[in-house]
C-alpha positions as CSV (number, residue, x, y, z in Angstrom):
1,M,0.0,0.0,0.0
2,G,2.9,2.3,0.5
3,L,1.6,3.9,3.7
4,R,4.0,5.4,6.2
5,I,2.9,5.1,9.9
6,L,4.2,8.0,12.0
7,L,4.5,7.7,15.7
8,P,2.5,9.8,18.1
9,D,4.0,13.3,18.6
10,V,3.0,15.9,21.2
11,N,3.5,18.6,18.5
12,S,1.8,16.9,15.6
13,S,-0.7,14.3,16.8
14,D,-4.4,15.0,17.2
15,R,-6.6,12.9,19.6
16,D,-7.4,10.4,16.8
17,Y,-5.3,9.0,14.0
18,S,-5.0,11.4,11.1
19,G,-3.7,11.1,7.6
20,R,-2.3,13.2,4.8
21,G,-1.3,11.6,1.5
22,R,0.3,8.3,2.3
23,D,1.2,9.3,5.9
24,V,-0.8,8.2,8.8
25,R,0.0,9.9,12.2
26,M,-0.9,7.9,15.3
27,G,-3.2,9.8,17.6
28,L,-2.6,10.5,21.2
29,M,-5.5,8.1,22.0
30,A,-3.0,5.3,21.1
31,F,-1.4,5.8,24.5
32,A,-3.0,3.2,26.8
33,G,-3.5,4.9,30.1
34,L,-3.5,8.5,28.9
35,A,-6.8,9.9,30.1
36,E,-9.1,11.9,27.9
37,A,-8.7,14.9,30.1
38,A,-4.9,14.7,29.7
39,I,-5.3,14.5,25.9
40,A,-7.7,17.5,25.9
41,G,-5.4,19.5,28.1
42,L,-2.3,18.7,26.0
43,L,-4.1,19.7,22.8
44,A,-5.5,22.9,24.3
45,A,-2.0,23.9,25.6
46,R,-0.6,23.3,22.1
47,R,-3.4,25.2,20.4
48,D,-3.1,28.2,22.8
49,G,0.7,28.4,23.1
50,G,2.1,26.7,20.0
51,P,4.4,23.8,19.7
52,F,6.2,22.5,22.8
53,T,9.9,23.5,22.6
54,N,11.4,21.1,25.1
55,L,10.5,18.9,28.1
56,S,10.5,21.8,30.5
57,N,8.1,23.7,28.3
58,L,5.8,20.6,28.0
59,L,5.9,20.2,31.8
60,S,5.0,23.8,32.6
61,R,2.2,24.1,30.0
62,S,0.5,20.8,29.7
63,G,-0.7,20.2,33.3
64,L,0.1,16.5,32.8
65,G,0.8,14.3,35.9
66,R,3.9,12.2,36.4
67,A,2.3,8.9,35.2
68,E,1.1,10.6,32.0
69,L,4.4,12.2,31.3
70,E,6.1,8.8,31.8
71,L,3.8,7.4,29.1
72,L,4.9,10.0,26.7
73,V,8.6,9.7,27.5
74,R,8.5,5.9,27.0
75,A,7.1,6.4,23.5
76,G,10.5,7.9,22.5
77,P,11.7,11.2,21.1
78,A,9.2,13.1,19.0
79,T,10.1,15.5,16.2
80,A,7.8,18.2,14.8
81,S,9.5,17.9,11.4
82,S,7.8,14.6,10.5
């Protein structure tokens, strides 16, 4: 099929899976254990303040708890350029 699956990214992912051309970006809902309220807060912080620039910026703006942040960190590095 030629599809490219892109990992979840705090700066690029929506709540649900999204696609453009042959790229499919995994949504934040793919994180088992990430609450809907956490996803909504993350998306609102990004919408209101733009992309997260580093971990410190994510921590200060997202309102995520420790367990939620650990889920994101375990997913690996994310890049906004994908």
